[in-house]
Residue, then its C-alpha position, 0 to 999 in steps of 0.5 A: m955568116q954575118h947578120n946585121l941584127t941579133l935578137v935576144s930574149a929569155f923565158l924563165t918559169k916559177i918567178n911568179k903566179s901570174p893569173n893572166k897567161s899560162i906557160e903554154t900561152y907564152l910558149q905559143y907566143g914565143q913560137q911566133l918569135m922563133n919562126i922569124k928568120i932573124p938570128k936569135i939568142l934565147f935564154i930558156d928555162h932548162s925545164l922547158i927545153d924539151q917543150l920547145p918546137p924544133i923551129l929554124p935551128e939556124y936562126n935560134t940558139i937556145i941557151p938553157y938557163h936556171l933562175t939561180d944564174l941571175y946575177l941578182y939571185q944571190y940577193l933574194e933573201k935580202l930583198q924578201n921584205v920589198k913591197v911595191v904598189t901593184t895591182c897584180p902582186q901575184k905577178d910582181t914578185i921579187e923574182y919577177m923583178m930580178v928577171q926584168c933587171q937581167k934584160t941588159e945582162w942577157v944582151r951583154q952575154a949575147i954580144i960577148l957570144d957574138k954567135y952571128h957577128s952582128d953589129q946591132y942587137m935587140w932585146i925583145d920579150f919572149g911573149i911580145y907577140q901578145f901586142i899583135d895578138k890583140l889586133p882584130l885580124t885573122a891568125e895569118q894576118k897577125y903573123e904577117k904583120f908581126s913578121q913585116y915589123l921585125y923584118q923592117i927593123e932588121y936593117q935599121k942601124t944606130n950607134c945609140v940605144r933605140i928604145p920606146h918611151i911612154w911618159n914625158l922624159r923631161l920629168t926628173i928623178d935623180h935618186f931613189d925617191d918613194y914613188l920610184r921605189h913603190h910604183v912602176c914608172w912607164y918612162f920606157a916600155g920594157s918589152l923592146f930596145g936595141g942598138g949598137k954594141n957599144a951603147l948597149i954595153q954602156f947601158a948594161d954597165t950603168m944598169k948593173e951599177v944603179t941596180l946594185t946600188m939600190v940593192n946594197k944601199e936601200s935593200w930594195l928592187v923595182w921594175e927594170v923600167n924605173l932603173w932604166y930611167l935613172v940610167y937615162q938621166r946619167h947618159p941621155t946622149c946614149f939613148e935614142p928614144y921614140l914614142a910608143n906604147h904597149d901595142e903595135t907602135i912598139f914595132a911600127n915606130y922603131k924604124k927611123t923616119 
């Protein structure tokens, strides 16, 4: 059966020691996502497969994944001396950065798999329900709002990369300057992006090229959103940014007016 949209997500463990949320909390958030009746390709830590609820198997394709499967894992030793400016060093480890930089590659893998024969694909963080969970609503109201947002997005179509941005995109960074190497740059929100297959493949190709250039020439790695902005600088017409933040606007503003 053909579906307009396939959602792509992932969840790996042992990439950091974040004090804010437990694995159990992320699995609870992920359960809300898995309940949505939109096809999904989910790359899940092999050690968690047995803990996942048997929810809607016709809409959830689970692919067991290992940390060593990350394309950047082979550079782990080379990147051990990376130091970034962060308020949460327990979270922002090099392994965490590697996972974030894998998002475009996971989307590529889902497109190649073509499980649901979709024209549109969307990356969505496994724990993205947290943005809805913060709202002053009942549990039922929260899930209803979450599902409504995603079902509104389901039939949106674009040939570009539809992506939420936070900072002014007219600011220019065209090389690996010190600020970009050491601080998170919120030109884009990292939790969601979607669009047409060709644009997403181009996004993945350029992201991998930019990332490996930083790793090989600079022996450095940063948050994926920093590198996404360098990709945007190269191919701005490939993108269709919309203004949002790390809250419900990331869903609400995806739909084109």
